[in-house]
C-alpha positions in Angstrom: 112.4 41.4 64.4 109.9 38.6 65.6 111.0 34.9 65.7 109.2 32.3 64.0 108.4 30.2 67.0 106.3 27.5 65.3 109.1 26.6 62.9 111.7 26.7 65.8 109.4 24.4 67.9 109.0 22.2 64.8 112.7 21.6 64.4 113.2 20.9 68.1 110.5 18.5 68.2 111.3 16.7 65.1 115.1 15.8 66.3 116.5 14.0 69.2 120.3 14.8 69.4 121.5 18.4 69.9 124.7 20.1 70.2 124.7 23.8 71.7 127.5 26.1 71.3 128.2 29.9 71.8 130.8 32.5 71.2 134.5 32.4 72.6 135.3 34.5 75.8 131.8 33.3 76.8 129.8 35.5 79.4 126.8 34.8 81.4 124.4 35.4 78.6 126.2 32.6 76.3 126.7 30.1 79.2 123.4 30.8 80.9 121.5 30.5 77.6 123.1 27.2 76.6 122.5 25.7 80.1 118.9 27.0 80.0 118.2 25.7 76.5 120.0 22.1 77.5 117.4 22.0 80.3 114.5 22.8 78.1 115.5 20.0 75.5 116.3 17.6 78.2 112.8 18.3 79.6 111.5 17.3 76.2 113.3 13.9 76.3 116.2 14.9 73.9 120.0 14.2 74.4 122.1 17.3 74.6 125.8 18.3 74.7 127.3 21.6 75.1 130.8 22.3 73.5 132.4 25.8 73.2 135.6 27.0 71.3 137.0 28.2 74.7 136.8 26.9 78.2 134.5 28.6 80.7 136.3 31.2 82.6 137.2 30.4 86.3 134.9 33.4 87.6 131.9 32.0 85.7 132.1 28.3 86.5 129.7 28.6 89.3 126.9 28.8 86.7 127.8 25.0 85.6 127.8 23.0 88.9 127.8 19.7 87.0 130.5 20.6 84.8 128.7 20.0 81.4 130.1 22.5 79.3 133.0 21.3 77.3 135.8 23.0 75.2 136.7 21.7 72.0 140.4 20.7 71.9 140.5 20.4 75.8 137.6 18.0 76.5 136.7 16.9 73.2 138.5 16.6 69.9 136.9 18.0 66.6 137.2 14.3 65.2 135.2 13.1 68.2 132.6 15.8 67.9 132.2 15.0 64.1 131.8 11.3 64.9 129.1 12.1 67.3 125.5 11.4 65.9 124.5 15.3 66.2 121.1 16.1 64.4 120.9 19.7 65.2 123.7 21.9 66.1 122.4 25.1 67.8 124.4 28.3 67.8 123.3 30.8 70.9 124.1 34.2 71.3 126.1 35.1 68.3 126.1 35.2 64.5 129.6 35.6 63.7 132.2 33.0 62.3 134.8 34.5 64.3 133.0 34.5 67.6 132.9 30.8 67.1 136.5 30.4 67.4 137.8 26.8 67.0 134.1 25.7 66.8 134.0 27.1 63.5 135.9 24.3 61.9 132.9 21.9 63.3 130.2 24.0 61.7 131.9 24.2 58.3 132.3 20.4 58.5 129.2 19.0 60.1 126.1 17.4 58.3 123.8 18.4 61.2 121.1 20.9 60.7 122.5 24.2 61.9 120.2 26.8 63.6 120.8 30.2 65.3 119.1 31.6 68.3 120.5 35.2 68.8 119.6 38.6 69.7 122.8 40.5 68.0 122.4 42.7 65.1 125.6 41.7 63.4 125.2 38.5 61.2 127.4 36.4 59.0 126.2 33.6 56.7 126.9 30.7 58.9 124.8 28.3 56.5 122.2 28.0 59.3 118.5 28.8 59.8 118.5 32.0 61.9 115.8 32.9 64.8 116.6 36.4 65.8 114.9 39.1 67.9 117.6 42.1 68.0 115.3 44.0 70.2 115.7 41.3 73.0 118.0 42.3 75.7 119.6 39.1 76.1 119.7 35.8 74.5 118.4 34.2 77.9 115.4 35.9 77.2 114.7 34.1 74.0 115.4 30.9 75.8 112.7 31.8 78.3 110.3 32.6 75.3 111.3 29.3 73.8 110.2 27.3 77.1 106.8 28.9 76.7 106.4 28.1 73.1 107.5 24.4 73.9 105.5 24.1 76.8 108.2 23.3 79.1 107.9 24.2 82.7 110.9 26.0 84.1 112.7 24.3 87.1 115.4 25.8 89.5 118.0 24.4 87.3 116.9 25.9 84.0 115.7 29.2 85.8 119.0 30.0 87.6 121.4 30.2 84.7 118.7 32.0 82.6 118.3 34.7 85.4 122.2 35.0 85.3 122.1 35.6 81.5 119.3 38.2 81.7 120.6 40.0 84.6 124.2 40.4 83.4 123.3 41.4 79.8 121.4 44.4 81.2 124.1 45.3 83.8 122.0 44.1 86.6 119.0 45.7 85.2 120.4 49.2 85.0 120.9 49.5 81.3 118.5 51.2 78.9 117.8 47.8 77.4 115.9 46.7 80.6 112.3 47.3 80.2 109.1 46.4 81.9 109.1 43.1 80.0 112.6 42.3 81.3 111.5 42.6 85.0 108.4 40.6 84.3 110.6 37.5 82.8 113.1 38.2 86.0 109.9 37.7 88.3 109.0 34.5 86.3 112.6 33.2 86.8 112.6 34.0 90.5 109.2 32.4 90.8 110.8 29.1 89.2 113.7 29.0 91.7 116.2 31.3 90.6 117.9 33.3 93.5 119.2 36.6 92.7 121.1 37.2 95.8 123.0 34.0 95.6 123.8 34.8 91.8 125.0 38.3 92.6 127.3 37.3 95.3 128.8 34.5 92.9 129.1 37.3 90.2 130.1 40.5 92.0 131.5 39.7 95.5 133.9 37.1 95.0 136.8 39.5 93.5 140.4 38.5 94.1 142.9 40.9 95.1 144.6 40.4 92.0 141.3 41.6 90.1 141.0 44.7 92.4 144.8 45.6 91.7 144.2 45.2 87.9 141.2 47.4 87.9 143.1 50.2 89.8 145.8 50.1 87.1 143.3 50.1 84.3 141.2 53.0 85.8 144.3 54.7 86.5 145.1 54.7 82.5 141.7 56.2 81.8 141.6 59.4 79.6 139.0 61.5 78.1 138.6 63.1 74.7 136.1 65.2 72.9 135.3 67.5 76.0 134.8 64.4 78.1 132.3 62.6 76.0 134.7 60.1 75.0 136.4 57.9 77.7 139.3 55.4 77.0 141.8 53.0 78.7 143.3 49.7 78.2 144.5 46.6 79.9 148.1 45.5 78.9 149.9 42.4 79.4 152.4 44.2 82.0 149.2 44.8 84.0 148.3 41.0 84.0 152.0 40.3 84.9 152.2 42.8 87.8 149.0 41.9 89.3 148.6 38.2 88.6 145.0 38.8 87.3 143.6 36.9 84.4 142.0 38.3 81.1 138.5 37.5 82.5 139.1 39.9 85.4 138.7 42.8 82.9 135.0 41.8 82.7 132.8 45.2 83.4 135.5 47.5 84.0 134.6 49.4 81.0 131.2 50.1 82.5 132.9 51.5 85.3 134.3 54.2 83.0 130.8 55.1 81.9 130.4 56.4 85.5 132.3 59.5 84.6 129.9 62.5 84.2 129.4 63.5 80.8 130.5 60.3 79.2 128.7 59.2 75.7 131.1 56.5 74.5 133.6 54.3 76.3 136.6 52.3 74.7 138.8 49.6 76.2 141.7 47.8 74.8 142.6 44.4 76.3 146.0 43.1 75.1 145.8 39.4 74.4 148.6 36.9 75.5 149.1 35.8 71.8 149.1 39.5 70.6 146.7 42.1 69.4 143.8 43.6 71.3 140.4 42.8 72.1 138.3 46.2 71.9 135.1 46.7 73.7 132.8 49.6 73.0 129.9 51.2 74.9 127.8 53.9 73.6 125.1 56.1 75.2 125.1 58.7 72.1 122.1 58.1 69.9 124.0 58.7 66.8 126.9 56.3 67.5 126.4 52.6 67.1 128.8 50.6 69.1 128.2 47.7 66.7 128.8 49.9 63.6 132.3 50.7 65.3 133.1 47.2 66.0 132.2 46.3 62.6 134.9 48.4 61.0 137.5 46.0 63.0 135.6 43.0 62.0 133.5 42.8 64.9 130.0 43.2 66.0 127.3 43.4 68.7 124.5 45.7 70.1 124.1 49.5 69.4 125.3 50.2 72.9 127.6 47.5 73.4 129.9 45.6 70.9 133.3 44.1 70.4 136.0 43.5 68.0 139.9 42.5 67.7 142.6 44.4 66.4 146.3 42.8 65.8 148.6 45.7 65.9 150.9 47.1 68.4 149.3 49.1 71.3 149.8 52.8 70.4 148.8 52.2 66.6 145.8 49.9 67.7 144.7 52.8 70.2 145.1 55.5 67.7 143.1 53.7 64.9 140.3 52.9 67.2 139.9 56.3 68.8 140.2 58.0 65.4 137.3 55.6 64.1 135.4 56.4 67.3 136.2 60.2 67.1 134.9 60.3 63.3 131.5 58.4 64.2 131.1 60.8 67.3 131.6 63.9 64.9 128.9 63.1 62.5 125.8 65.2 62.9 123.3 63.5 64.6 
């Protein structure tokens, strides 16, 4: 799916006040895309604010050194936000109501023009004009393309968060979604001032002892099914209590389980403090779409990586998710 860039540019050039938001439990693609787009818009002389439905996780706060990303209900109220004279409310890196969290109330109430810049397959009717390319490996790539279409020169402040977005959504360029174009864009961002070594250190070489202990407990719980083709594990509240780790410390653990030889599909359930489980799916099987599995539980994402939520006790949640996964794997490819 190609993006109608002339129309996208028309909207951005024709308005002055913008609000950017992305999904709850924001990752580097969400945050980096927001910050990169904010930089592009400001280079055009626009006024921009970034407000998400959830605060930036502590381990990713390095990406926002000026602390410009706000959280609704923490830094700004819904009433204050609605009173702001926003002309265009842009959603990046998601097209789902559930993924907006508390920001969904804003989008349902605002009179601002709503647009989406996204690369995910799953999509709800958000009452917004969509600009999507589901073949893009990261939303950050789309922001780079937008800057080119708009004639905005990349600066280190724009390039750095966009490199983090691109690199993390491709597993630091090791996923199958990373192609020759990915590396060309990465080179472009480096030439503009992004420093991969600095970003890698901030992302992957600042682990706490608590996270390492949490990862150990999660990996120790790992089991395989389907003759080793399906691997599954979980992070329970008891693990967080025992280690002192935070929910964001589960980031990337599911990809570790893919290192088991013969694995085609991986699943992890992360118990939430308020109940229920966040589900993450990964798939290497050509006939098993992680997004299709996630959709069965009200979620979505990509064919290779997707997520959802299930509000049931652990054993019931685990059994339902695994049954759906096994059923999908046993369909003839």
